[in-house]
VEXTISE-245935 format. One record per atom (N, C-alpha, C): x, y, z. Coordinates in steps of 0.1 Angstrom, whole numbers, plus 5000, padded with zeros to 4 digits. Atoms other than C-alpha are relative to their C-alpha. Layout:
N
XYZ...
This chain:
90
499449975011732430065942501549944999499350095006734829915920501150064992498449934996738629975922500749994982499049985010740830075888501749915001499450055002743629835880500950054985498850075013747029835858499849964993500050095007746029595835501049904989498550015007748729425823499449924983500350055014747229225796499450124990500449835014745529575778500650095003498949865003747829805786499750125010500049884997746430035801498750005022500749994985744130145833498749984996501150054997740829895842499649995011500550084988738229775865501449855004499050134995740029535879498549905013500850095000738229275897499750035011500450014984736029215930501049925011498849944991738028975946500649854994499850135005739528675939500149814998500950075008739028445914500849875000499450145000741128185914501750075014499349924986743728095946501249924986497949995002747928075953500050194993499249874995750028305948499350114985500649945018748528295905498850085004501449914999745428455919500750055004500249915000746628665931500850114994499349895011748828825907498850034992501550035019745128755881499650145006500049934996743628975909500450184999498549924998746529285909500150024991500249935010746829265871499249984994501550025006743429155856499550094996501149975003741129305844498749915001501650095001737029195848500549994978500349995015737429305808501449844996499750115001740429025805499749925003499850154994739728765822498149964994501950065011735728745802501549994984499550065014738628735768500949875005499050144996740428435787499249895003501050185001736928215798500050014992499450045013736628315766500049844990498450135012739928105753499549865010499650174985739627855788498149904992501650095004735227775772500249874985500450065012736627655739500949965007498750104995740027475753498849865002500550165000737927225769499049944995500850075010735327185747500749914990499250065015737627135721500949895000499150104998740126935735499449875011501249914991737626855758500649895006498650014988739526845787498649975015500450014983738226755828500650015005499649914992738526955853500449895009499750094986738426605879501249894994498550005009741926535857501150105002498749804994744726785879501049994983498549975005747226665848498150064987501149895000743726865829500550145001500049854991743527135851501250084998498850005007747627165849500150094988500249935017746927285811499350045002500549815001744527545816500350025004499749984994745927585843501650174986498649975006749827675820498850094989500549895003747627895796499250004997500549914997745828055813501350185001498449844995749928265825500250004982500249925015749928235791500450114988501049844999747628435778499850045010499349844995747328695800501149985008498749914996750628725812501849974987498650025011753028625785499550014983500849865012750528785755499749854986499450115009750828405741498049955000501550005000746928375723500349814998501250105002744828015726500949964990499650075007746227765700498549885000501150165001743027485691499749974984499450085012743827245660498750024997500450005012741927315631498850135007500749844996740327715647500250024990499249855002740828015631498450055008501649914995738328295642499650074984500949925008736228575627501150064995499349914995738028815616498750164997500949924992736929085626499550174991
């Protein structure tokens, strides 16, 4: 049974996460406020960030940077900026 939440990223009701995907208070907020659809959008951006900036998840500074970008993207409405990347026109 899926649960419906008001997704703060999409600004509409949408299917919520099945379980908490991220630890701590940020993870609780994601579980309560971010839909599966919005999370998939973040995952695509996260993959681009990791690849283009050559981030290592073994490096605490890189993990912190990724978390900051995630919060900005999901909760503050900032798109991820990757140097030299131009998104395709829709």
